[in-house]
Steps between C-alpha positions, in 0.01 A plus 500: 500500500136413460262250356352476154146372457393268223131440439269317260129564455332160464149402396331160489270452201405147611398521867469720807788325676805569280527140384645615165614863538610708201745787530380832356779744587845493657618806695807625680422792731738783581649467849287641777573360846174603669288367213690172511459474878125538448516195273693301761869546412767506769279281725313819591143563601319447172177670397388181323480132601825308457410180313835414346542387142184352345462123466485539121623782285493603135780425259576876492547501878710183487732643234582795723500326840676169436862412434633251249677206665814386316712193558791567734806637322312628193377843610789705360494328162121528462509876569138518618347787691307401813652153521659299780671164519314195629700476826430867577131452422484206743672709769261793441201268541649345816567840662167652396657763272295351214176310475341282234252662264242338274348660196236373266597582143792259476375245751825529692659716765828630629653688791490863596799724446686504836559876455125568529321562830154564645286356218129563531180548306213742557151562367372804313344641818820454698701674230252790502566535875874527432439761231277706732773510764778586256317714242709802594828315437736581219332520157669192345372271776152652488475472119602134501254425780222669305589295190477179704164609643371565145602152382360331809178702485439396139530132599258555788258674262503173302434304824841333485715436807813715495796536734842660528789261570815676618842448658806701591855480368723607788 
């Protein structure tokens, strides 16, 4: 048993403060416990600041991180992936298993998938630190990290703010 990581590279073309972030790439990394601990999974000593989920996220991030809330009693007939009934959603919010999320593109929000844990976001420099520590890890992890660095570096070259938003599916 382990955790899967989901991540989105986001850029903001409108400001330096991620008022209207845009998703550039969605990733799912191969499992690597030590790498994930470095990012803050398992409530471990993280190599990067733990900020939680950002105040605003891109539509791409929202599509992967949120669940659809259905009226009670309709879930089985709707046959939706990543959906929960309204009463379960209310319980997840009350217990802290989920939190509300706002995103800009649609002007609305939703709630996080209760199966996801340890959401966070990091800067380009913080992600470079992670890569330096884990550059000798298995090739699939290293290649994906290098691809993320390339995308983020191109945004920085254009003087655009860029970040990596990620969470774990346990």
